[in-house]
C-alpha positions, 0 to 999 in steps of 0.5 A: 500500500505504501509503495502504491502511495509513493507511486501515486505521489510520483505520478502527481509530481510528474504531471505537475512538473509537466503542467508547469513546463507547458504553462511556462512556455508562452509561445506554446500557450499562444499556439494552443490559444490560437493568438499571440498577445504582445505587450507594447509600451504605447498604443495610440488612441483609435482614430475618430470614426471615418478618420484615416489610419496613420502609421504609429510611432516606432517599430513596435507594432511592425515587430509584433506583426512580424513575430506573429507572422513567424508563428503563423498566429493572429496578433492582439496588442495590449498596452503594457508599462514596463513596471507591469510586465512581470505581473502580466506575464506571470498571469499569462495575460500577455505572451511577450512584452516589448520594452525599452532598455538603455545602458543605464537601465536598472537590472531586471527583476529575477522573475523576468528575462530580456531577449535583445531584438537588435534594434536600437535608436535615439532621437534625431532632429528633422529641420528645414535645410536653411535653419540656423540651428546647429546644436541642441542649445539652439532649440531652447524656447523653440517648438519641438514636435514628436509623437505622444509615444516618443518618450525619449524624444520628449525627454531630450526636447525638455533637456534642451529647454524647448517647448514640447508639442506632442501629436497622436502619430508621427506624421502629424508632428512632421506635417507641423514641421513642414507647414512651419508650425514646429521648428523641429521634429524628432524621429528615431535616428534609424528611420531618419535616413530612409525618410530623407532619401525621398526628394520631397524631404531634401529641404527638411534634411538639416539636423543636429548632432547626435544627442540623448540616450540610445535605447534598445527594444527588447522582448521581456518574458518570464525568466523561467521560460527557457523555451521561448527565450531560446526560440526568440534568441534564434529568431532575432539572429535570423531577423538580423541576417535577413536585414530586418533592421534595414527593411522595417525602418525603410518601410516605416519611412515610406509609410510615414512619408505617404501619410504626410503627403496625404495630410499636408494641407498647405505648401511647405513653409516659405515655399 
């Protein structure tokens, strides 16, 4: 009888361990659910009824879409602050979370792990080519515009002593620059160059020296989820080999340039 109890206890322990391993594998859980849930730092408010859909700030959504495509799953996005990532991941409410990491960032809590994406950027200025501005100090008191989601750009503009204006999407900020309602626009330096390749941006291709912290996007996941971590590590290496960090910024720039073309209501300031 005692041996029977020991056997039952052993079977229960094995089943419990197996169940825990399955629960810890977030991608396996997503496949079983039939949907990938990705946390992102910011989701722009939905446009008003009938309003045009515009390209969001940064590459978060494009990265989440590509990950879901790699997994062959539909995608659901959820706005998740970095401070809430551990709780929501632990509860299984999200599968992975995209977050910012800078060199000065604090160490992650023990229950979280991070997988580097390979994408890093810092804000870069978009200014008329005939500007007299040469450095960040010249922006003091001037209007500097960016998307609401561009936290790093806002911090940089505040450090300059500028007047910060935020917009729902990046194209709105860039339209304000082109129409003369903002002195400076800020976008990620990774997308600045592909945007400036378009002929219509030639006279807005002045900029300022690199400034502000460079932030890398990372995937956050439970520290115990070694299966997802291993898969993501391999996938990010594959993205790098496939040129994702050139293709995704180039597509973003193309889409935003088109958004600006559609939205600009008056000719460029000063012709």
